[in-house]
A tleap script that builds the chain and sets N, CA, C and O, in Angstrom:
source leaprc.protein.ff14SB
mol = sequence {
  NMET ASN ILE LEU PHE VAL VAL PRO ARG ILE
  PRO THR PRO PRO ASP THR GLY GLY LYS ILE
  ARG THR HIE ASN LEU LEU LYS GLN ALA MET
  ALA HIE GLY HIE HIE VAL THR LEU LEU PRO
  PHE CYS GLY PRO ASP LYS MET SER ALA LYS
  THR VAL LEU GLN ALA LEU VAL LYS GLY LEU
  PRO VAL SER VAL SER LYS TYR ARG SER HIE
  ALA MET ALA LYS GLU ILE ILE ARG VAL ILE
  ASP GLU GLN LYS ILE ASP LEU VAL HIE PHE
  ASP HIE ILE HIE CMET
}
set mol.1.N position { 82.971 86.564 101.459 }
set mol.1.CA position { 84.192 87.199 101.675 }
set mol.1.C position { 84.806 87.760 100.179 }
set mol.1.O position { 84.789 87.155 99.106 }
set mol.2.N position { 85.340 89.088 100.463 }
set mol.2.CA position { 86.371 89.612 99.489 }
set mol.2.C position { 87.654 89.070 99.649 }
set mol.2.O position { 88.254 89.275 100.704 }
set mol.3.N position { 88.320 88.196 98.463 }
set mol.3.CA position { 89.534 87.605 98.901 }
set mol.3.C position { 90.420 88.526 97.677 }
set mol.3.O position { 89.801 88.856 96.666 }
set mol.4.N position { 91.536 88.820 97.793 }
set mol.4.CA position { 92.591 89.446 96.912 }
set mol.4.C position { 93.636 88.229 96.713 }
set mol.4.O position { 94.157 87.680 97.684 }
set mol.5.N position { 93.876 87.886 95.502 }
set mol.5.CA position { 94.867 86.736 95.185 }
set mol.5.C position { 96.086 87.593 94.604 }
set mol.5.O position { 95.913 88.270 93.591 }
set mol.6.N position { 97.052 87.563 95.115 }
set mol.6.CA position { 98.317 87.941 94.438 }
set mol.6.C position { 98.954 87.121 94.153 }
set mol.6.O position { 99.252 86.282 95.004 }
set mol.7.N position { 99.495 87.007 92.654 }
set mol.7.CA position { 100.156 85.947 92.034 }
set mol.7.C position { 101.133 86.376 91.254 }
set mol.7.O position { 101.250 87.525 90.827 }
set mol.8.N position { 102.074 85.183 90.994 }
set mol.8.CA position { 103.125 85.866 90.086 }
set mol.8.C position { 102.884 86.009 88.541 }
set mol.8.O position { 103.550 86.792 87.862 }
set mol.9.N position { 101.857 85.178 88.002 }
set mol.9.CA position { 101.493 85.535 86.606 }
set mol.9.C position { 99.991 85.164 86.576 }
set mol.9.O position { 99.442 84.596 87.521 }
set mol.10.N position { 99.374 85.511 85.461 }
set mol.10.CA position { 97.954 85.180 85.347 }
set mol.10.C position { 98.075 83.618 84.935 }
set mol.10.O position { 98.854 83.140 84.110 }
set mol.11.N position { 97.041 82.899 85.772 }
set mol.11.CA position { 97.132 81.405 85.651 }
set mol.11.C position { 96.343 80.703 84.569 }
set mol.11.O position { 95.926 79.553 84.708 }
set mol.12.N position { 96.143 81.475 83.426 }
set mol.12.CA position { 95.519 80.754 82.345 }
set mol.12.C position { 96.541 80.974 81.086 }
set mol.12.O position { 97.249 81.978 80.997 }
set mol.13.N position { 96.535 80.058 80.254 }
set mol.13.CA position { 95.959 78.755 80.427 }
set mol.13.C position { 96.533 78.082 81.562 }
set mol.13.O position { 97.654 78.404 81.956 }
set mol.14.N position { 95.720 76.981 82.243 }
set mol.14.CA position { 96.431 76.271 83.485 }
set mol.14.C position { 97.321 75.091 82.725 }
set mol.14.O position { 96.926 73.936 82.562 }
set mol.15.N position { 98.354 75.516 82.376 }
set mol.15.CA position { 99.238 74.589 81.513 }
set mol.15.C position { 100.725 74.208 82.323 }
set mol.15.O position { 101.508 73.464 81.732 }
set mol.16.N position { 101.003 74.619 83.381 }
set mol.16.CA position { 102.050 74.131 84.317 }
set mol.16.C position { 101.455 73.785 85.519 }
set mol.16.O position { 100.256 73.976 85.722 }
set mol.17.N position { 102.366 73.182 86.506 }
set mol.17.CA position { 101.849 72.856 87.900 }
set mol.17.C position { 101.444 73.724 88.633 }
set mol.17.O position { 100.534 73.410 89.400 }
set mol.18.N position { 102.041 75.318 88.667 }
set mol.18.CA position { 101.868 76.204 89.524 }
set mol.18.C position { 100.429 76.697 88.864 }
set mol.18.O position { 99.399 76.651 89.536 }
set mol.19.N position { 100.439 77.114 87.659 }
set mol.19.CA position { 99.018 77.775 87.095 }
set mol.19.C position { 98.075 76.777 87.470 }
set mol.19.O position { 97.133 77.325 88.043 }
set mol.20.N position { 97.906 75.363 87.379 }
set mol.20.CA position { 96.990 74.646 87.612 }
set mol.20.C position { 96.667 74.755 89.168 }
set mol.20.O position { 95.492 74.767 89.534 }
set mol.21.N position { 97.511 74.820 89.905 }
set mol.21.CA position { 97.257 75.031 91.380 }
set mol.21.C position { 96.352 76.171 91.564 }
set mol.21.O position { 95.214 76.130 92.031 }
set mol.22.N position { 97.095 77.349 91.076 }
set mol.22.CA position { 96.279 78.528 91.184 }
set mol.22.C position { 95.031 78.540 90.613 }
set mol.22.O position { 94.082 78.939 91.289 }
set mol.23.N position { 94.861 78.146 89.407 }
set mol.23.CA position { 93.673 77.857 88.669 }
set mol.23.C position { 92.377 77.182 89.701 }
set mol.23.O position { 91.282 77.733 89.820 }
set mol.24.N position { 92.716 76.047 90.311 }
set mol.24.CA position { 91.927 75.352 91.064 }
set mol.24.C position { 91.665 76.050 92.398 }
set mol.24.O position { 90.603 75.849 92.987 }
set mol.25.N position { 92.656 76.911 92.921 }
set mol.25.CA position { 92.371 77.490 94.151 }
set mol.25.C position { 91.350 78.582 94.123 }
set mol.25.O position { 90.504 78.813 94.987 }
set mol.26.N position { 91.586 79.308 92.841 }
set mol.26.CA position { 90.553 80.449 92.394 }
set mol.26.C position { 89.247 79.728 92.209 }
set mol.26.O position { 88.304 80.087 92.914 }
set mol.27.N position { 89.082 78.761 91.351 }
set mol.27.CA position { 87.836 77.871 90.945 }
set mol.27.C position { 87.128 77.617 92.313 }
set mol.27.O position { 85.926 77.877 92.377 }
set mol.28.N position { 87.747 77.149 93.370 }
set mol.28.CA position { 87.146 76.701 94.634 }
set mol.28.C position { 86.698 77.657 95.418 }
set mol.28.O position { 85.715 77.505 96.144 }
set mol.29.N position { 87.374 78.723 95.345 }
set mol.29.CA position { 87.064 80.195 96.240 }
set mol.29.C position { 85.718 80.621 95.710 }
set mol.29.O position { 84.768 80.825 96.466 }
set mol.30.N position { 85.637 80.775 94.186 }
set mol.30.CA position { 84.487 81.305 93.709 }
set mol.30.C position { 83.294 80.322 93.749 }
set mol.30.O position { 82.138 80.744 93.769 }
set mol.31.N position { 83.609 78.933 93.762 }
set mol.31.CA position { 82.538 78.172 93.901 }
set mol.31.C position { 81.985 78.112 95.290 }
set mol.31.O position { 80.870 77.640 95.515 }
set mol.32.N position { 82.815 78.619 96.276 }
set mol.32.CA position { 82.065 78.742 97.598 }
set mol.32.C position { 81.564 80.210 97.800 }
set mol.32.O position { 81.291 80.602 98.934 }
set mol.33.N position { 81.461 80.889 96.890 }
set mol.33.CA position { 80.756 82.328 96.833 }
set mol.33.C position { 81.452 83.440 97.164 }
set mol.33.O position { 80.942 84.503 97.518 }
set mol.34.N position { 82.669 83.204 97.050 }
set mol.34.CA position { 83.483 84.487 97.524 }
set mol.34.C position { 83.664 85.163 96.358 }
set mol.34.O position { 83.385 84.706 95.250 }
set mol.35.N position { 84.279 86.601 96.648 }
set mol.35.CA position { 84.515 87.459 95.394 }
set mol.35.C position { 86.090 87.541 95.575 }
set mol.35.O position { 86.765 87.795 96.573 }
set mol.36.N position { 86.443 87.240 94.270 }
set mol.36.CA position { 87.950 87.069 94.197 }
set mol.36.C position { 88.689 88.276 93.173 }
set mol.36.O position { 88.475 88.327 91.962 }
set mol.37.N position { 89.451 89.075 93.797 }
set mol.37.CA position { 90.097 89.924 92.886 }
set mol.37.C position { 91.543 89.351 92.685 }
set mol.37.O position { 92.227 89.133 93.685 }
set mol.38.N position { 92.058 89.087 91.372 }
set mol.38.CA position { 93.205 88.517 90.887 }
set mol.38.C position { 94.199 89.873 90.414 }
set mol.38.O position { 93.973 90.701 89.532 }
set mol.39.N position { 95.356 89.765 91.333 }
set mol.39.CA position { 96.466 90.683 91.013 }
set mol.39.C position { 97.716 90.110 90.821 }
set mol.39.O position { 98.492 89.776 91.716 }
set mol.40.N position { 97.933 89.977 89.280 }
set mol.40.CA position { 99.193 89.400 89.069 }
set mol.40.C position { 100.341 90.587 89.045 }
set mol.40.O position { 100.114 91.758 88.740 }
set mol.41.N position { 101.686 90.016 89.448 }
set mol.41.CA position { 102.711 90.474 89.435 }
set mol.41.C position { 103.114 90.704 87.934 }
set mol.41.O position { 103.061 89.839 87.060 }
set mol.42.N position { 103.556 92.100 87.759 }
set mol.42.CA position { 103.807 92.510 86.323 }
set mol.42.C position { 105.185 92.984 86.315 }
set mol.42.O position { 105.460 94.184 86.291 }
set mol.43.N position { 106.255 91.833 86.341 }
set mol.43.CA position { 107.631 92.037 86.428 }
set mol.43.C position { 108.052 91.278 85.291 }
set mol.43.O position { 107.328 90.587 84.573 }
set mol.44.N position { 109.410 91.483 85.181 }
set mol.44.CA position { 110.029 90.682 84.057 }
set mol.44.C position { 110.067 89.177 84.310 }
set mol.44.O position { 110.186 88.828 85.484 }
set mol.45.N position { 109.986 88.299 83.425 }
set mol.45.CA position { 110.169 86.925 83.679 }
set mol.45.C position { 111.314 86.153 83.833 }
set mol.45.O position { 111.323 84.991 84.238 }
set mol.46.N position { 112.433 86.919 83.452 }
set mol.46.CA position { 113.809 86.467 83.730 }
set mol.46.C position { 114.373 87.216 84.529 }
set mol.46.O position { 114.133 88.420 84.624 }
set mol.47.N position { 115.344 86.475 85.326 }
set mol.47.CA position { 116.045 87.209 86.386 }
set mol.47.C position { 117.354 87.997 85.643 }
set mol.47.O position { 118.156 87.452 84.884 }
set mol.48.N position { 117.361 89.272 86.015 }
set mol.48.CA position { 118.593 89.877 85.463 }
set mol.48.C position { 119.778 89.924 86.368 }
set mol.48.O position { 119.676 89.504 87.520 }
set mol.49.N position { 121.018 90.465 85.860 }
set mol.49.CA position { 122.034 90.400 86.833 }
set mol.49.C position { 121.760 91.347 88.166 }
set mol.49.O position { 122.142 91.082 89.306 }
set mol.50.N position { 120.966 92.577 87.732 }
set mol.50.CA position { 120.787 93.501 88.612 }
set mol.50.C position { 119.880 92.792 89.831 }
set mol.50.O position { 120.173 93.068 90.994 }
set mol.51.N position { 118.834 91.923 89.561 }
set mol.51.CA position { 118.217 91.254 90.433 }
set mol.51.C position { 119.085 90.443 91.435 }
set mol.51.O position { 119.015 90.479 92.664 }
set mol.52.N position { 119.849 89.766 90.721 }
set mol.52.CA position { 120.917 88.837 91.510 }
set mol.52.C position { 121.661 89.426 92.485 }
set mol.52.O position { 121.766 88.989 93.631 }
set mol.53.N position { 122.295 90.626 91.965 }
set mol.53.CA position { 123.332 91.498 92.646 }
set mol.53.C position { 122.364 92.090 93.729 }
set mol.53.O position { 122.839 91.967 94.858 }
set mol.54.N position { 121.254 92.640 93.697 }
set mol.54.CA position { 120.330 93.259 94.753 }
set mol.54.C position { 120.190 92.054 95.778 }
set mol.54.O position { 120.436 92.332 96.951 }
set mol.55.N position { 119.842 90.814 95.494 }
set mol.55.CA position { 119.503 89.901 96.299 }
set mol.55.C position { 120.589 89.441 97.180 }
set mol.55.O position { 120.347 89.134 98.347 }
set mol.56.N position { 121.909 89.369 96.622 }
set mol.56.CA position { 123.339 89.207 97.247 }
set mol.56.C position { 123.506 90.293 98.393 }
set mol.56.O position { 123.713 90.016 99.575 }
set mol.57.N position { 123.396 91.467 97.912 }
set mol.57.CA position { 123.574 92.772 98.746 }
set mol.57.C position { 122.610 92.866 99.948 }
set mol.57.O position { 123.029 93.256 101.038 }
set mol.58.N position { 121.303 92.508 99.756 }
set mol.58.CA position { 120.333 92.674 100.766 }
set mol.58.C position { 120.360 91.290 101.809 }
set mol.58.O position { 120.004 91.235 102.986 }
set mol.59.N position { 120.899 90.234 100.958 }
set mol.59.CA position { 120.877 88.986 101.772 }
set mol.59.C position { 119.483 88.381 101.698 }
set mol.59.O position { 118.899 87.974 102.702 }
set mol.60.N position { 118.946 88.336 100.408 }
set mol.60.CA position { 117.638 87.874 100.221 }
set mol.60.C position { 117.728 86.822 99.112 }
set mol.60.O position { 118.486 87.011 98.161 }
set mol.61.N position { 116.985 85.734 99.206 }
set mol.61.CA position { 116.821 84.841 98.328 }
set mol.61.C position { 116.496 85.446 96.912 }
set mol.61.O position { 115.714 86.396 96.906 }
set mol.62.N position { 117.063 84.959 95.574 }
set mol.62.CA position { 117.097 85.594 94.525 }
set mol.62.C position { 115.473 85.723 94.254 }
set mol.62.O position { 114.922 86.765 93.903 }
set mol.63.N position { 114.745 84.322 94.512 }
set mol.63.CA position { 113.262 84.381 94.118 }
set mol.63.C position { 112.592 85.456 94.683 }
set mol.63.O position { 111.786 86.107 94.018 }
set mol.64.N position { 112.842 85.708 95.836 }
set mol.64.CA position { 112.370 86.871 96.574 }
set mol.64.C position { 112.631 88.041 96.116 }
set mol.64.O position { 111.676 88.808 95.991 }
set mol.65.N position { 113.904 88.478 95.762 }
set mol.65.CA position { 114.333 89.617 95.335 }
set mol.65.C position { 113.440 89.999 94.051 }
set mol.65.O position { 112.875 91.092 94.000 }
set mol.66.N position { 113.335 89.028 92.989 }
set mol.66.CA position { 112.735 89.119 91.825 }
set mol.66.C position { 111.426 89.671 91.727 }
set mol.66.O position { 110.987 90.322 90.779 }
set mol.67.N position { 110.713 89.297 93.001 }
set mol.67.CA position { 109.285 89.759 93.180 }
set mol.67.C position { 109.107 90.769 94.102 }
set mol.67.O position { 107.977 90.938 94.560 }
set mol.68.N position { 110.226 91.626 94.535 }
set mol.68.CA position { 110.180 92.656 95.462 }
set mol.68.C position { 110.009 93.958 94.600 }
set mol.68.O position { 110.759 94.435 93.749 }
set mol.69.N position { 108.583 94.463 95.160 }
set mol.69.CA position { 108.265 95.813 94.261 }
set mol.69.C position { 107.566 96.861 95.227 }
set mol.69.O position { 106.701 96.516 96.032 }
set mol.70.N position { 107.936 97.953 95.109 }
set mol.70.CA position { 107.291 99.185 95.936 }
set mol.70.C position { 106.092 99.258 95.316 }
set mol.70.O position { 105.062 99.277 95.991 }
set mol.71.N position { 106.063 99.301 94.116 }
set mol.71.CA position { 104.927 99.736 93.177 }
set mol.71.C position { 104.033 98.640 93.423 }
set mol.71.O position { 102.886 99.022 93.656 }
set mol.72.N position { 104.215 97.286 93.445 }
set mol.72.CA position { 103.335 96.347 93.746 }
set mol.72.C position { 102.820 96.476 95.028 }
set mol.72.O position { 101.623 96.211 95.143 }
set mol.73.N position { 103.473 96.844 96.095 }
set mol.73.CA position { 103.096 96.937 97.538 }
set mol.73.C position { 102.013 98.152 97.522 }
set mol.73.O position { 100.974 98.062 98.176 }
set mol.74.N position { 102.269 99.096 96.871 }
set mol.74.CA position { 101.115 100.284 96.879 }
set mol.74.C position { 100.013 99.869 96.255 }
set mol.74.O position { 98.919 100.291 96.631 }
set mol.75.N position { 100.137 98.834 95.032 }
set mol.75.CA position { 98.745 98.549 94.438 }
set mol.75.C position { 98.150 97.655 95.270 }
set mol.75.O position { 96.924 97.766 95.310 }
set mol.76.N position { 98.715 96.645 96.072 }
set mol.76.CA position { 98.055 95.909 96.869 }
set mol.76.C position { 97.401 96.719 97.892 }
set mol.76.O position { 96.223 96.427 98.101 }
set mol.77.N position { 97.915 97.698 98.593 }
set mol.77.CA position { 97.289 98.369 99.600 }
set mol.77.C position { 96.151 99.264 98.991 }
set mol.77.O position { 95.140 99.517 99.646 }
set mol.78.N position { 96.336 99.708 97.791 }
set mol.78.CA position { 95.277 100.472 97.129 }
set mol.78.C position { 93.990 99.655 96.906 }
set mol.78.O position { 92.881 100.150 97.107 }
set mol.79.N position { 94.172 98.382 96.483 }
set mol.79.CA position { 93.225 97.324 96.289 }
set mol.79.C position { 92.333 96.927 97.535 }
set mol.79.O position { 91.109 96.800 97.558 }
set mol.80.N position { 93.261 96.758 98.587 }
set mol.80.CA position { 92.518 96.310 99.936 }
set mol.80.C position { 91.604 97.599 100.260 }
set mol.80.O position { 90.425 97.440 100.577 }
set mol.81.N position { 92.164 98.836 100.173 }
set mol.81.CA position { 91.264 99.924 100.811 }
set mol.81.C position { 90.101 100.062 99.755 }
set mol.81.O position { 88.961 100.250 100.180 }
set mol.82.N position { 90.312 99.985 98.529 }
set mol.82.CA position { 89.167 100.589 97.625 }
set mol.82.C position { 88.131 99.327 97.531 }
set mol.82.O position { 86.947 99.621 97.368 }
set mol.83.N position { 88.498 97.894 97.623 }
set mol.83.CA position { 87.441 97.022 97.518 }
set mol.83.C position { 86.985 96.267 98.731 }
set mol.83.O position { 86.212 95.309 98.705 }
set mol.84.N position { 87.529 96.782 99.777 }
set mol.84.CA position { 87.221 96.395 101.132 }
set mol.84.C position { 87.742 94.771 101.383 }
set mol.84.O position { 87.008 93.930 101.901 }
set mol.85.N position { 88.898 94.538 101.000 }
set mol.85.CA position { 89.346 92.960 100.970 }
set mol.85.C position { 89.461 92.421 102.442 }
set mol.85.O position { 90.022 93.005 103.369 }
set mol.86.N position { 88.846 91.234 102.488 }
set mol.86.CA position { 88.890 90.573 104.025 }
set mol.86.C position { 90.063 89.528 104.072 }
set mol.86.O position { 90.389 89.108 105.182 }
set mol.87.N position { 90.657 89.120 103.064 }
set mol.87.CA position { 91.656 88.271 103.169 }
set mol.87.C position { 92.494 88.252 101.872 }
set mol.87.O position { 91.995 88.076 100.760 }
set mol.88.N position { 93.929 88.466 102.128 }
set mol.88.CA position { 94.986 88.368 100.929 }
set mol.88.C position { 95.683 86.955 100.974 }
set mol.88.O position { 96.187 86.358 101.925 }
set mol.89.N position { 95.557 86.624 99.700 }
set mol.89.CA position { 96.476 85.263 99.349 }
set mol.89.C position { 97.433 85.625 98.495 }
set mol.89.O position { 97.260 86.042 97.350 }
set mol.90.N position { 98.575 85.445 99.125 }
set mol.90.CA position { 99.914 85.479 98.175 }
set mol.90.C position { 100.115 84.088 97.782 }
set mol.90.O position { 100.394 83.223 98.612 }
set mol.91.N position { 99.966 83.828 96.405 }
set mol.91.CA position { 100.143 82.530 95.907 }
set mol.91.C position { 101.642 82.273 95.636 }
set mol.91.O position { 102.308 83.120 95.039 }
set mol.92.N position { 102.161 81.149 96.054 }
set mol.92.CA position { 103.557 80.820 96.117 }
set mol.92.C position { 104.448 81.292 96.932 }
set mol.92.O position { 104.406 82.507 97.123 }
set mol.93.N position { 105.315 80.630 97.519 }
set mol.93.CA position { 106.146 81.063 98.740 }
set mol.93.C position { 106.858 82.266 98.410 }
set mol.93.O position { 106.862 83.169 99.247 }
set mol.94.N position { 107.491 82.425 97.262 }
set mol.94.CA position { 108.248 83.733 96.635 }
set mol.94.C position { 107.339 85.039 96.601 }
set mol.94.O position { 107.808 86.176 96.645 }
set mol.95.N position { 106.323 84.817 96.539 }
set mol.95.CA position { 105.440 86.178 96.402 }
set mol.95.C position { 105.311 86.655 97.830 }
set mol.95.O position { 104.686 87.685 98.082 }
savepdb mol mol.pdb
quit
């Protein structure tokens, strides 16, 4: 099975709780013979005032607004089409 993992950041080194979880999920998926494509979100690590304001105006949680990106949505669609993805895993609830 071809799996696309959309993650907030690259999970290496696995030195925080979220990265450890993601690292182990990826390791298990590959151990079961699945082909995994990792697609990290390439955005700012810190929340800006603009992000907070946009979240308030749109009525979204700030953590969701931080990861909202039309460019990322287009990239996900491109990868799904090009690599014949069977399953998309969005890692962490805010993704």
